[in-house]
C-alpha positions as CSV (number, residue, x, y, z in Angstrom):
1,M,-8.6,-37.2,5.1
2,P,-10.3,-39.4,7.7
3,P,-14.0,-39.1,7.9
4,G,-15.8,-37.7,11.0
5,P,-15.9,-34.5,12.9
6,F,-12.7,-32.6,13.5
7,P,-11.9,-30.4,16.5
8,V,-12.0,-26.8,15.6
9,T,-9.5,-24.4,17.2
10,S,-10.3,-20.8,17.5
11,T,-7.9,-17.9,17.4
12,V,-10.5,-15.6,18.8
13,S,-10.6,-15.8,22.6
14,P,-14.0,-16.0,24.4
15,I,-13.3,-12.6,26.0
16,T,-13.0,-11.0,22.6
17,I,-16.2,-12.7,21.4
18,A,-18.0,-11.5,24.6
19,A,-16.8,-8.0,24.1
20,L,-17.9,-7.8,20.5
21,F,-21.4,-9.2,21.3
22,S,-21.9,-7.1,24.4
23,N,-24.1,-4.1,24.5
24,V,-21.3,-1.8,25.5
25,Y,-21.4,0.5,22.5
26,D,-19.3,3.3,24.1
27,A,-16.4,1.0,24.9
28,I,-16.3,-0.5,21.4
29,S,-16.7,2.8,19.6
30,A,-14.2,4.5,21.8
31,S,-11.6,1.9,21.2
32,I,-12.2,1.9,17.4
33,G,-11.9,5.7,17.5
34,I,-8.7,5.7,19.4
35,I,-7.2,3.2,17.0
36,A,-8.2,5.3,14.0
37,I,-6.8,8.5,15.5
38,L,-3.5,6.7,16.5
39,L,-3.2,5.3,12.9
40,L,-3.7,8.8,11.6
41,V,-1.1,10.3,13.9
42,F,1.5,7.6,13.0
43,T,0.8,7.9,9.3
44,L,1.2,11.7,9.4
45,I,4.5,11.3,11.3
46,G,5.7,8.8,8.7
47,K,4.8,11.2,5.9
48,E,6.6,14.1,7.5
49,L,9.7,11.9,8.1
50,A,9.7,10.8,4.5
51,R,9.4,14.5,3.4
52,T,12.1,15.8,5.6
53,H,14.6,13.0,4.7
54,G,14.5,14.1,1.0
55,S,12.2,11.4,-0.4
56,P,11.0,12.0,-3.9
57,T,7.6,13.9,-4.2
58,R,6.0,10.8,-5.6
59,E,6.9,8.7,-2.6
60,V,5.7,11.3,-0.2
61,G,2.5,11.6,-2.1
62,A,2.0,7.9,-1.8
63,W,1.3,8.4,1.9
64,D,-1.9,10.3,0.9
65,V,-3.4,6.9,0.1
66,A,-3.5,6.2,3.8
67,V,-3.9,9.7,5.1
68,V,-7.1,10.8,3.3
69,P,-9.3,7.9,4.5
70,L,-7.9,8.3,8.0
71,V,-8.7,12.0,8.0
72,L,-12.2,11.3,6.8
73,S,-12.8,8.6,9.5
74,A,-11.3,10.9,12.2
75,G,-13.8,13.6,11.1
76,V,-16.7,11.2,11.3
77,I,-15.6,10.0,14.7
78,F,-15.2,13.6,16.0
79,G,-18.6,14.6,14.5
80,L,-20.4,11.6,16.0
81,R,-18.9,12.2,19.4
82,L,-19.8,15.9,19.2
83,L,-23.4,15.0,18.3
84,E,-23.5,12.5,21.1
85,L,-22.3,15.1,23.6
86,L,-24.7,17.8,22.3
87,G,-27.7,15.4,21.9
């Protein structure tokens, strides 16, 4: 390896860095909330598709590993948004 400084490439764009370090809390929290809710919906759809297509109970139960944390995070998101609206 030759000595000296090496150019560093970044896979994170300057727009992403600016968005993460901005003071726009509502935009960041809303986008994270939307992503979590969409993940929950798609996971529940996948679980129901597995159940209706006759997958063994053990395979259908494996979906709970993803569903339970997403339901908890959705509850926290809804609760915080409700507190924000009421407060």
